[in-house]
C-alpha positions as CSV (number, residue, x, y, z in Angstrom):
1,X,0.0,0.0,0.0
2,X,1.4,3.4,-0.9
3,X,1.1,6.6,1.0
4,X,-1.6,7.8,-1.5
5,X,-3.9,4.9,-0.6
6,X,-6.9,5.1,1.7
7,X,-6.8,9.0,1.8
8,X,-10.2,9.7,0.3
9,X,-13.1,9.9,2.7
10,X,-16.2,8.9,0.8
11,X,-19.2,11.2,0.9
12,X,-22.4,10.9,-1.1
13,X,-22.4,14.5,-2.3
14,X,-18.9,16.0,-1.6
15,X,-16.1,15.6,-4.1
16,X,-12.4,15.2,-3.5
17,X,-12.5,15.0,0.3
18,X,-9.1,13.7,1.4
19,X,-7.1,13.3,4.6
20,X,-3.7,15.0,4.1
21,X,-2.1,12.6,6.6
22,X,0.1,9.7,5.7
23,X,2.7,11.6,3.7
24,X,6.4,11.1,4.5
25,X,8.6,14.1,5.2
26,X,12.2,14.6,4.1
27,X,13.4,13.3,7.5
28,X,11.2,10.2,7.4
29,X,8.5,11.3,9.7
30,X,4.8,10.9,8.8
31,X,2.0,13.5,8.6
32,X,-0.6,12.5,11.2
33,X,-4.1,11.5,10.0
34,X,-7.1,13.4,11.2
35,X,-5.6,16.8,11.5
36,X,-5.7,18.3,8.0
37,X,-8.3,17.7,5.2
38,X,-8.7,19.1,1.7
39,X,-12.0,19.1,-0.1
40,X,-14.4,20.6,-2.7
41,X,-17.3,22.7,-1.4
42,X,-19.4,21.1,1.3
43,X,-22.8,22.7,0.4
44,X,-24.4,19.7,-1.2
45,X,-24.0,17.4,1.8
46,X,-26.7,14.9,2.5
47,X,-27.8,14.0,6.0
48,X,-25.6,10.9,5.9
49,X,-22.6,13.1,4.8
50,X,-23.2,15.4,7.8
51,X,-23.2,12.5,10.2
52,X,-20.0,11.2,8.7
53,X,-18.4,14.6,8.7
54,X,-19.1,15.0,12.4
55,X,-17.1,11.8,13.2
56,X,-13.9,13.4,11.7
57,X,-13.2,15.8,14.6
58,X,-13.2,18.9,12.4
59,X,-12.8,22.1,14.5
60,X,-12.2,24.5,11.6
61,X,-13.7,24.9,8.2
62,X,-11.5,27.2,6.0
63,X,-13.3,28.4,2.9
64,X,-11.3,30.0,0.0
65,X,-14.4,31.0,-2.0
66,X,-15.7,34.5,-2.5
67,X,-19.0,35.8,-1.2
68,X,-20.8,35.1,-4.5
69,X,-19.6,31.5,-4.6
70,X,-20.4,30.9,-0.9
71,X,-23.8,32.4,-1.2
72,X,-24.8,30.3,-4.2
73,X,-23.6,27.1,-2.5
74,X,-23.5,27.7,1.3
75,X,-21.8,25.3,3.6
76,X,-23.7,23.6,6.3
77,X,-23.0,24.6,9.9
78,X,-21.6,22.3,12.5
79,X,-21.8,23.1,16.2
80,X,-18.2,22.0,16.9
81,X,-16.5,23.6,13.9
82,X,-15.8,27.3,13.4
83,X,-16.1,28.7,9.9
84,X,-13.5,31.0,8.3
85,X,-14.2,32.4,4.9
86,X,-11.5,34.5,3.2
87,X,-11.4,34.7,-0.6
88,X,-8.1,33.4,-2.0
89,X,-8.4,35.1,-5.4
90,X,-6.5,38.1,-4.3
91,X,-5.3,39.3,-7.7
92,X,-6.7,40.4,-11.0
93,X,-5.7,37.2,-12.7
94,X,-8.1,35.2,-10.7
95,X,-11.0,37.7,-10.7
96,X,-11.7,36.4,-14.2
97,X,-13.6,33.2,-13.3
98,X,-16.5,35.0,-11.6
99,X,-16.4,38.0,-14.0
100,X,-16.6,36.1,-17.3
101,X,-19.8,34.2,-16.3
102,X,-20.6,30.5,-16.6
103,X,-19.2,28.5,-19.4
104,X,-17.7,31.6,-21.2
105,X,-14.9,31.3,-18.7
106,X,-13.5,28.3,-20.4
107,X,-13.6,30.1,-23.8
108,X,-11.7,33.2,-22.7
109,X,-9.2,32.0,-20.0
110,X,-6.3,30.1,-21.4
111,X,-3.9,27.6,-19.7
112,X,-1.2,30.2,-20.0
113,X,-3.3,32.6,-18.0
114,X,-3.9,29.9,-15.4
115,X,-0.2,29.3,-15.0
116,X,0.2,33.0,-14.4
117,X,-2.5,32.8,-11.8
118,X,-0.8,29.9,-10.0
119,X,2.5,31.9,-10.1
120,X,0.8,34.9,-8.4
121,X,-1.5,33.3,-5.9
122,X,1.0,32.3,-3.2
123,X,2.2,35.9,-2.7
124,X,0.7,38.6,-0.5
125,X,-2.5,36.6,-0.2
126,X,-4.6,37.4,2.8
127,X,-6.4,34.1,2.7
128,X,-3.3,32.0,2.7
129,X,-1.7,34.2,5.4
130,X,-4.7,33.5,7.6
131,X,-4.6,29.8,6.8
132,X,-0.9,29.4,7.7
133,X,-1.6,31.4,11.0
134,X,-4.6,29.2,11.8
135,X,-2.8,25.9,11.4
136,X,-0.1,27.0,13.9
137,X,-2.6,26.7,16.8
138,X,-3.2,23.1,17.6
139,X,-6.7,24.0,18.9
140,X,-7.7,24.8,15.3
141,X,-6.9,21.2,14.1
142,X,-8.6,19.2,12.5
143,X,-9.0,21.6,9.8
144,X,-10.6,21.2,6.4
145,X,-9.8,23.7,3.7
146,X,-11.7,23.9,0.5
147,X,-12.7,26.0,-2.5
148,X,-15.3,25.1,-5.1
149,X,-13.9,21.8,-6.5
150,X,-10.8,21.5,-4.3
151,X,-8.3,21.9,-7.2
152,X,-6.7,25.4,-7.6
153,X,-7.0,27.4,-4.5
154,X,-7.1,24.3,-2.3
155,X,-4.2,22.9,-4.4
156,X,-2.1,25.9,-3.5
157,X,-3.2,25.9,0.1
158,X,-2.4,22.2,0.4
159,X,1.0,22.7,-1.1
160,X,1.8,25.5,1.4
161,X,0.7,23.3,4.4
162,X,2.8,20.3,3.1
163,X,5.8,22.6,2.4
164,X,5.7,23.8,6.0
165,X,5.6,20.2,7.2
166,X,8.7,19.5,5.1
167,X,7.0,17.0,2.7
168,X,9.0,16.7,-0.5
169,X,7.9,18.7,-3.5
170,X,7.4,15.5,-5.7
171,X,5.0,14.2,-3.0
172,X,3.1,17.5,-2.9
173,X,2.8,17.4,-6.7
174,X,1.4,13.9,-6.6
175,X,-1.2,15.0,-3.9
176,X,-2.2,17.9,-6.2
177,X,-2.5,15.7,-9.3
178,X,-4.6,13.1,-7.4
179,X,-7.5,15.6,-7.8
180,X,-7.9,14.6,-11.4
181,X,-9.0,11.1,-10.3
182,X,-11.7,12.4,-8.0
183,X,-13.0,15.1,-10.3
184,X,-13.1,13.0,-13.5
185,X,-16.8,12.0,-13.3
186,X,-17.9,15.7,-12.7
187,X,-15.6,16.9,-15.6
188,X,-17.0,14.2,-17.9
189,X,-20.6,15.3,-17.1
190,X,-19.7,18.9,-17.7
191,X,-18.0,18.2,-21.0
192,X,-21.0,16.3,-22.2
193,X,-23.2,19.2,-21.4
194,X,-21.2,21.7,-23.3
195,X,-20.0,19.7,-26.3
196,X,-22.7,21.0,-28.6
197,X,-21.8,24.6,-28.0
198,X,-18.0,24.4,-27.8
199,X,-15.7,23.9,-30.8
200,X,-12.7,21.5,-30.6
201,X,-10.3,24.1,-29.4
202,X,-12.7,25.3,-26.7
203,X,-13.2,21.8,-25.5
204,X,-9.5,21.2,-25.3
205,X,-9.2,24.4,-23.3
206,X,-12.1,23.4,-21.0
207,X,-10.3,20.1,-20.2
208,X,-7.0,22.0,-19.6
209,X,-8.6,24.4,-17.2
210,X,-10.5,21.6,-15.4
211,X,-7.4,19.6,-14.9
212,X,-4.8,19.7,-12.1
213,X,-1.7,20.0,-14.3
214,X,1.9,19.7,-13.3
215,X,2.9,22.9,-15.0
216,X,0.3,24.9,-13.0
217,X,1.6,24.0,-9.6
218,X,5.2,24.0,-10.9
219,X,4.7,27.6,-11.9
220,X,3.9,28.4,-8.2
221,X,7.0,26.5,-7.0
222,X,9.2,28.2,-9.5
223,X,7.8,31.6,-8.5
224,X,8.6,30.9,-4.9
225,X,12.2,30.1,-5.7
226,X,12.6,33.0,-8.2
227,X,11.5,35.5,-5.6
228,X,13.0,34.2,-2.4
229,X,15.6,31.6,-3.5
230,X,14.1,28.8,-1.5
231,X,10.8,27.5,-0.2
232,X,11.9,27.9,3.5
233,X,12.7,31.6,2.9
234,X,9.4,32.0,1.1
235,X,7.5,30.5,4.1
236,X,9.3,32.8,6.5
237,X,8.9,36.0,4.5
238,X,5.3,35.5,3.4
239,X,3.9,33.8,6.5
240,X,6.3,34.4,9.3
241,X,7.1,30.7,9.5
242,X,10.6,30.8,10.9
243,X,12.6,27.7,11.4
244,X,11.4,27.5,15.0
245,X,7.8,27.9,14.1
246,X,8.0,25.3,11.4
247,X,9.6,22.9,13.9
248,X,6.8,23.6,16.4
249,X,4.2,22.9,13.7
250,X,6.0,19.7,12.7
251,X,6.2,18.5,16.3
252,X,2.4,18.6,16.5
253,X,1.5,17.4,13.0
254,X,4.1,14.7,12.4
255,X,4.8,11.4,14.0
């Protein structure tokens, strides 16, 4: 069994819900299970989903969506979990998805623009600053962080968390790419619904934008190194995660 097995927690109406535990760090320790989860939006939960969710020990729900997204698909409330919603768009490049409207987004936004978005998103981002501050308090864990489908904003957030825990970049990349497996049924349904109104180029672009692609997350990694020289300097300068603070986080989250 690999460290990627048995990470998905099955829900009836929530996509891409995964425990981020089980990954090996550079020094051979393991991320603990039950502390950090990543997911798509929670708003479609069935009653059975809510019952299952309440068994996970979640104390914090961290929502990267904007007000429009959250209003259209509101999360359920749970008495034992506090809710933090801070939009992770944070720059003009990622304002486009809600401004272009519906399926037109996939016609006007290119994969190149998406790479630029990934390269910009980790920097000076209020949402991610709050996320990284939140995970430093053990009382806030277990924490589930999510956006709409758990791919882009959640992909970056997950990468930041795992970088802080000293998980190797190749493992972080694999965690990110796993999203393609769990979103495939949804993407196929969407593709079927739009195929009569999209030409071949537009369909190719749709699939590119609905995929977790290595070049997207790599653009973020490269931007971190380009600006700061290393991921650890990036974590310290952007989030105040000094060596000591990273060690404290790792002591709690690793075994």
